[in-house]
Structures are given as structure tokens and as C-alpha cells.
C-alpha positions in Angstrom: -97.4 -119.5 -105.9 -94.6 -121.9 -106.6 -91.5 -121.0 -108.6 -88.2 -122.5 -108.5 -85.7 -120.9 -106.5 -81.9 -121.7 -105.7 -80.9 -122.7 -102.1 -80.3 -119.1 -101.3 -83.8 -118.2 -102.4 -83.4 -116.5 -105.9 -85.6 -117.2 -108.6 -83.7 -119.7 -111.1 -85.6 -117.8 -114.0 -86.1 -114.1 -113.9 -89.2 -114.4 -115.9 -91.2 -116.1 -113.4 -91.2 -113.0 -111.4 -94.4 -111.2 -110.3 -95.4 -108.4 -108.1 -97.2 -111.1 -106.0 -93.7 -113.2 -105.9 -92.1 -110.1 -104.7 -94.7 -109.3 -101.8 -93.9 -113.0 -100.6 -89.8 -112.6 -100.8 -90.6 -108.9 -98.9 -92.4 -110.9 -96.3 -89.8 -113.4 -96.1 -87.0 -110.9 -95.7 -89.5 -109.2 -92.9 -89.8 -105.9 -95.0 -93.0 -104.2 -95.5 -92.6 -102.3 -98.9 -93.2 -98.6 -99.5 -93.2 -97.2 -103.0 -89.7 -96.4 -102.4 -88.8 -100.1 -102.4 -90.7 -100.7 -105.3 -88.7 -98.1 -107.3 -85.6 -99.6 -106.2 -86.9 -103.2 -107.1 -88.1 -101.6 -110.9 -84.5 -99.9 -111.0 -82.8 -103.0 -110.7 -85.0 -105.1 -112.8 -84.3 -102.5 -115.4 -80.5 -102.4 -115.1 -80.2 -106.1 -115.1 -82.6 -107.3 -117.6 -82.5 -104.2 -120.0 -79.0 -103.1 -119.6 -77.4 -106.2 -118.5 -75.7 -104.5 -115.4 -75.7 -105.4 -112.1 -76.2 -102.2 -110.0 -73.9 -101.5 -107.0 -75.0 -99.5 -103.9 -73.6 -96.3 -105.1 -75.4 -96.7 -108.4 -78.8 -97.4 -106.8 -78.3 -94.4 -104.5 -77.5 -92.1 -107.2 -80.4 -93.4 -109.5 -83.0 -93.2 -106.3 -81.4 -89.7 -105.4 -82.5 -88.7 -109.0 -85.7 -90.1 -109.0 -86.8 -89.1 -105.5 -85.4 -85.5 -105.8 -83.3 -85.8 -102.7 -79.7 -87.1 -101.6 -80.0 -90.9 -100.5 -77.5 -92.1 -98.1 -76.2 -95.4 -97.8 -77.9 -95.5 -94.4 -81.0 -94.8 -96.1 -80.5 -97.7 -98.2 -79.7 -100.1 -95.3 -82.6 -98.8 -93.4 -84.9 -100.0 -96.3 -83.0 -103.2 -96.9 -80.9 -104.2 -94.2 -79.6 -107.3 -96.1 -77.7 -105.2 -98.1 -79.5 -103.0 -100.9 -77.9 -104.8 -104.0 -78.5 -108.2 -102.7 -81.8 -108.0 -101.2 -83.0 -105.8 -104.5 -81.8 -108.7 -106.8 -83.5 -111.2 -104.6 -86.7 -109.4 -104.3 -86.5 -108.4 -108.0 -86.5 -111.8 -109.1 -82.9 -111.6 -110.5 -79.6 -113.9 -110.2 -77.9 -113.8 -107.1 -75.0 -111.3 -106.9 -71.7 -112.2 -107.8 -69.9 -109.5 -106.7 -68.0 -109.0 -103.4 -68.8 -105.6 -101.2 -71.0 -102.5 -102.1 -68.8 -100.7 -104.4 
């Protein structure tokens, strides 16, 4: 499937996003997605598209800890998204590239 992307691989239009596109980006990022990966992506899309907020690492860990019923560490998140959870999450979720520096 062909959708317009920026030079860094982010979708130009978040409305072009589908699960199939996300699966292609997961493959490009060399990540085999689990349900937990999808939970993070869904959370990020909700935050950006519905709430107008770009989640940071701490916010993602807190939200996923609640959803999964366990403490989620930064180490857990980086094991899932080695290229930085918030940045890779935005990319795979078809969202605009982060303008924020750092994780917090």
C-alpha cells in the first residue's frame, strides 16, 4: 500500500493510517508486534487525535501499567520499542513526528 510519508518515514496524513500500514512500519522497524505493542499504538493515537496531546515516555508507561495491571518500566518500553517508545509509537501509529526532545 502506498501512502505519502515524510523523509523520516512518518505518514503525512494520520487519516491514511490502517493496521496494515502499521504492520508494514513494524516490519520496517524490525519489531514483531504483540498485543502490548498494539495497546501502546492505540493509546498514542487516542492521545494525539482525540486529546490533542503528544504522550511522553512517563505518560505511556503509566497508562500501560494501568491497562496491563503491572508496573511498566522504561526498560520494558525500550525492549518493545528500541528506537524510543514515544517516537516509534508515533511513527507506527501514523502520527506526526515528535518535536519534543528527550523522554520526559
